[in-house]
Structure formats: C-alpha cells, structure tokens
C-alpha positions as CSV (number, residue, x, y, z in Angstrom):
1,M,-62.3,9.1,74.2
2,E,-62.8,7.4,71.1
3,H,-62.1,3.6,70.8
4,K,-58.8,2.3,71.1
5,N,-56.6,-1.0,70.8
6,I,-55.5,-1.3,74.4
7,G,-52.5,-3.7,75.1
8,I,-51.3,-4.6,78.7
9,L,-48.4,-6.5,79.5
10,G,-49.0,-9.1,82.3
11,S,-51.1,-12.0,82.7
12,G,-52.5,-11.8,87.0
13,Q,-55.3,-10.1,88.5
14,V,-54.3,-6.3,87.7
15,A,-54.1,-6.9,84.1
16,Q,-57.4,-9.2,84.1
17,V,-58.7,-7.0,86.0
18,L,-58.2,-3.9,83.6
19,G,-58.0,-5.6,80.7
20,I,-62.0,-6.4,81.5
21,G,-62.4,-2.2,82.8
22,F,-61.5,-1.2,79.3
23,L,-63.8,-3.9,77.4
24,K,-66.7,-3.1,79.4
25,L,-65.4,1.1,77.9
26,G,-65.8,-0.4,74.3
27,H,-61.9,-0.9,73.8
28,N,-60.5,-3.7,72.2
29,V,-57.8,-5.5,74.3
30,M,-54.9,-7.4,74.3
31,L,-53.1,-9.6,77.0
32,G,-49.4,-9.8,76.9
33,T,-47.8,-12.9,78.1
34,R,-45.0,-15.6,78.1
35,D,-47.3,-18.2,78.9
36,A,-51.0,-18.2,77.1
37,S,-52.4,-20.8,78.4
38,K,-52.4,-18.9,82.0
39,L,-55.4,-16.9,80.4
40,S,-57.6,-19.1,78.6
41,D,-60.9,-18.5,81.8
42,W,-60.3,-14.8,81.4
43,R,-60.3,-15.5,77.3
44,A,-63.5,-17.3,77.1
45,K,-65.0,-15.0,79.6
46,A,-63.8,-11.6,78.0
47,G,-65.6,-11.7,75.3
48,P,-65.1,-10.9,71.2
49,H,-63.1,-7.9,72.0
50,A,-60.2,-9.2,73.4
51,R,-56.9,-11.3,72.9
52,V,-53.9,-12.6,73.9
53,G,-50.6,-12.6,72.7
54,S,-47.2,-13.0,73.6
55,F,-45.4,-9.5,75.1
56,E,-44.7,-8.2,72.2
57,E,-47.3,-8.9,70.1
58,A,-49.5,-6.5,73.2
59,A,-47.2,-4.3,72.7
60,G,-47.6,-3.9,69.2
61,F,-51.0,-3.8,69.3
62,G,-51.8,-1.4,72.1
63,E,-52.0,2.4,70.7
64,I,-52.3,2.6,74.8
65,I,-50.0,0.2,76.7
66,V,-51.0,-0.9,80.3
67,L,-47.6,-2.0,82.2
68,A,-49.0,-4.5,84.4
69,V,-46.0,-6.9,85.3
70,K,-44.1,-7.8,88.9
71,G,-41.7,-4.6,89.4
72,L,-38.3,-7.0,89.9
73,V,-39.1,-7.5,85.9
74,A,-40.1,-4.2,84.5
75,E,-37.3,-2.8,83.3
76,E,-35.7,-5.6,81.7
77,L,-39.4,-5.8,79.6
78,V,-39.9,-2.5,78.8
79,K,-36.0,-2.2,77.3
80,K,-37.3,-5.4,75.5
81,L,-40.0,-3.7,73.9
82,E,-38.5,-0.4,73.7
83,S,-39.1,-0.1,69.7
84,R,-42.9,-0.9,69.9
85,L,-43.9,1.1,73.1
86,S,-42.1,4.0,71.1
87,G,-44.2,7.3,71.1
88,K,-47.3,5.2,73.1
89,T,-49.1,6.5,76.8
90,V,-48.0,3.2,79.4
91,I,-50.2,3.3,82.3
92,D,-47.4,1.9,84.8
93,T,-48.8,0.4,87.7
94,T,-46.1,-1.3,89.0
95,N,-44.2,-0.9,92.4
96,P,-40.1,-1.7,93.2
97,I,-41.4,-4.8,95.8
98,A,-38.4,-6.4,96.7
99,A,-38.3,-10.3,96.8
100,A,-37.3,-10.1,100.7
101,P,-40.3,-10.3,102.9
102,P,-42.2,-8.0,104.6
103,Q,-41.0,-6.3,107.9
104,N,-43.9,-6.0,109.9
105,G,-46.1,-5.2,107.3
106,V,-44.0,-3.1,105.9
107,L,-42.9,-4.6,102.1
108,K,-39.3,-3.9,101.4
109,Y,-38.4,-1.5,98.0
110,F,-35.2,-2.0,96.1
111,T,-35.4,1.7,95.1
112,D,-34.7,4.5,97.4
113,L,-37.3,7.9,98.0
114,N,-34.5,9.6,95.6
115,N,-35.6,7.5,92.6
116,S,-39.1,5.9,91.8
117,L,-38.9,2.3,89.9
118,L,-41.1,5.3,86.7
119,E,-38.5,6.9,86.5
120,I,-35.7,3.8,86.0
121,L,-38.5,2.7,82.9
122,Q,-38.3,5.8,81.1
123,K,-34.4,6.1,81.3
124,A,-34.6,2.4,79.7
125,C,-37.0,3.8,77.2
126,P,-37.1,7.4,77.0
127,A,-39.6,7.8,73.8
128,A,-42.4,6.2,75.6
129,N,-44.9,8.4,78.1
130,F,-44.7,6.1,81.5
131,V,-47.9,7.8,83.4
132,K,-48.1,6.2,86.8
133,A,-51.4,4.7,88.8
134,F,-53.5,2.1,89.6
135,N,-49.9,1.2,91.6
136,S,-51.8,1.8,95.4
137,V,-55.3,0.2,95.6
138,G,-56.6,-3.5,95.2
139,N,-57.2,-5.4,92.0
140,V,-60.8,-5.6,93.0
141,R,-61.3,-1.3,93.5
142,M,-59.4,-0.8,90.6
143,V,-62.7,-0.4,88.3
144,N,-65.8,1.0,89.6
145,P,-64.5,1.4,93.4
146,S,-67.2,1.8,95.9
147,F,-67.2,3.7,98.5
148,T,-70.1,4.3,101.2
149,E,-68.1,8.1,101.2
150,G,-67.6,8.8,97.2
151,K,-64.6,8.2,94.7
152,P,-61.3,7.6,96.3
153,T,-58.0,9.6,94.4
154,M,-55.9,8.1,92.4
155,F,-52.6,9.5,92.2
156,I,-50.9,9.8,88.8
157,A,-47.4,11.6,87.7
158,G,-45.7,11.5,84.5
159,N,-43.7,13.4,82.1
160,S,-46.4,14.2,78.7
161,E,-48.8,16.4,79.8
162,A,-50.5,14.5,76.7
163,A,-50.4,11.2,78.2
164,K,-51.4,12.1,81.6
165,A,-54.4,13.5,79.8
166,E,-54.9,10.0,78.4
167,V,-55.1,8.5,81.4
168,V,-57.3,11.2,83.4
169,T,-60.1,10.2,81.0
170,I,-59.7,6.8,82.1
171,L,-59.1,7.1,85.3
172,E,-62.4,9.2,85.3
173,K,-64.7,6.8,83.4
174,F,-63.7,3.8,85.7
175,G,-64.7,5.6,88.3
176,W,-61.9,7.9,89.7
177,D,-61.1,11.0,91.2
178,V,-57.5,12.2,89.7
179,A,-54.8,14.0,91.9
180,D,-52.0,14.9,89.2
181,M,-48.5,14.8,91.5
182,G,-46.6,16.3,88.3
183,K,-43.6,15.1,86.7
184,A,-42.1,12.0,86.8
185,E,-40.3,12.6,90.1
186,A,-42.8,12.4,92.1
187,S,-43.8,8.8,92.1
188,R,-40.6,8.8,94.3
189,A,-43.7,9.7,96.7
190,I,-46.9,7.8,95.0
191,E,-44.7,4.1,94.8
192,P,-44.1,4.6,98.6
193,L,-48.7,4.4,98.6
194,C,-48.4,0.8,97.9
195,M,-46.2,0.0,101.1
196,L,-48.9,2.1,103.4
197,W,-52.1,0.6,101.3
198,C,-50.6,-3.1,102.2
199,I,-49.7,-2.6,106.2
200,P,-54.2,-3.2,107.0
201,G,-53.8,-6.1,105.2
202,L,-50.3,-7.6,105.8
203,V,-51.3,-7.0,109.5
204,K,-54.9,-7.3,110.0
205,N,-56.3,-9.3,106.8
206,Q,-58.6,-6.1,105.7
207,W,-57.6,-5.2,101.8
208,S,-61.0,-2.8,101.5
209,H,-59.6,0.4,101.4
210,A,-58.0,2.9,99.2
211,F,-57.0,7.0,99.5
212,K,-58.9,10.1,99.5
213,L,-57.3,13.3,98.8
214,L,-59.2,16.1,100.7
215,L,-59.2,19.8,99.2
216,A,-60.7,23.0,101.8
C-alpha cells in the first residue's frame, strides 16, 4: 500500500494509538479534534509527518478516514462532514454505547440487533465507504497485538469491496488476521463483540484479550 494521507476523527486513545501506527507505516496523519490542546503531547512525540487540525481539516486531509469518536456523536459528525467524506474509505471504530451504565458488566447500546451504528452512518453519508473495524479490542492492542497463541482476528464488514480491501491491507500490516463478514448488515453481529470483550474487564478488570476465529 502506497503512503497516504490519513485523517483520524477523534482525540482519544484509539485515535492516538492508530495515529502512531499509521505514522510508523510511513503515512502522513492528521488528527481532527474540537480542542487541539488535548493533543499537544501526542503531536510533540509523533514526529514531522503528524498534524493536528479541526474535524473539517482532518476529513479534508485524509485520503483514508478513521472515525474514532464516541458512538453517541458519530452520526451528527458524519452528517456535518458528508461532503468531505464522499468517495473515501472510512474505517469505523465506533460502538453504539449508550449513556446508561453497564449492568453486571454488560454495556448498554442505543441500537438493537436489527440495526447497527455502521448502517446508521452509511445512511447518513451514502457516498462514503464505511468499513467496521477495530471496535472489539482494547486500544493498546490495536497495532501489533502480541499473543502467544498467534495473531488475533479482526472482524470487518462494509458494502464496498474496494474499501474493505484497503482496510485488510492496513490490518495485516498492523499484525492482524482478518475475517470479512460481508456487507454492512454484518455489523449487527460485529458491534456486540465489544460488549463481550468488555465483560471480563468490567467484572474482573481483565483487559488483555482478543478474539480468534478458528477454521477447520
């Protein structure tokens, strides 16, 4: 994959970790945020190919976009940036986590099993090519995950085969096996994996795990 401009929408740990990952692969990266002061430390350590800007600037800068904001604000942001996302691959890391607290370690979602946040975002910005990825693992293991059992599996879904092919290349360079689950509707099954992933953490404070798909 040739070096590209990557626009990352968000300023949290997911955005920062993935930003460093892309920089190490030789890409140019801009993190988009409402408050650039949040990213002063990241910018200082990230190197000369890293930039910080507004959401609008990052969406315009990126040839590939990473959506790494809270699920509750994702649809509004995507609608606002629709013209800048048009025609681009958008890696959707979000989960539809509700504002209500977890119950016995189980997160509450504002979607149901007959709809997914990725589908909502795709309808909000139909000209963009959304691909669900990075939603069911902790940020510290998103890039070069290390497990004695081998490479973990990243489940992806989206309507554009070309966009998914781009994302597969990125994921493989980041050290993942990839399982393409199909079209956008498959995100109805992928997004709840975040619920399952979080249970050991919320109940037992165990966060060092990932999923693996085993094929006979």
